[in-house]
Steps between C-alpha positions, in 0.01 A plus 500: 500500500470189288816313417590494132414169341708478186351324204798401297434580137729392226671776306734515203837648589750635251866428561791628295758229419878529443448591133281792609193318363172469692375165616166439669403268786181428687537552872289584805407858576603639838332839467148573625284784368307676775257790472485842662294382798729207581824704488384720788488187722853400412645848538338541842619158615859580397536128431531463125673173426343406169597640161217743424389689190300803598336784305762757401322786678507303828873442465565870454247628757615261774874557444589132466845558340682314774311173429683279252215252484242747369445567132240708320198420288424761237202524267530594134333836557765608755816686401834337571688832552381492864719191550828662399615605851430147630644280222822412684298375797226308317570131448184445293272710282187313392278629222135399536348409164134560574425385145728341244403775251673775700857533374614808696701288743722377213622855439540565871709187555718597204550849644588361844779295341630744243436852632512437872753213505289289736663160563245345734225261422223619267190281527196457283194410711127486433363412161829357365475257211741281304482712185634801686801347674761530226411867443499572872851355535621718215367809683672419830272268696692217665229331709166392364202397715280326249123505549386219730273343240791451256759225494836648599692213341329579170563873548873462541519370144415849379860608541590271208234633263748721314854403406601862422357839581540770241492798736738589782374454854626490860651156444684590178562872433568467123255402230547173310617679183810619693601141582820384339447266210 
């Protein structure tokens, strides 16, 4: 089995400050996405030391609940209901944006936060662009892996694009018109 060689990508991480407001920092990613074929090697070796994101069906089929360093990667066409029995054990759920035009993961992240009460990390990976980041955060994403051909320091500015949001979201559960004047 080959040893994992981690390529440290920069990510944008959301943190909630004392005033219950989100702040965003650029930091190094310590999670590695591996595919179906690679996970078999790591399961058989029983020596999983890296933080791994694996396809959701592999997580379920291989009964990896006892591993705190394994999260799941889910595609937009997959249902999140299958995750419900595992949510207390999953440290990370990553949604793969195969194309920036596919918005199904926004709804699924929102449901994970609001309906299922998931408090772990919700990641956006794949075709993630600056223009999406503010909306993703409002739906429940708290880690953003920006496409490699885009400048992450430019992307982080997207969180300041709007001074107020009219609608309620996972960060603020009342609409702006309910704010005290």
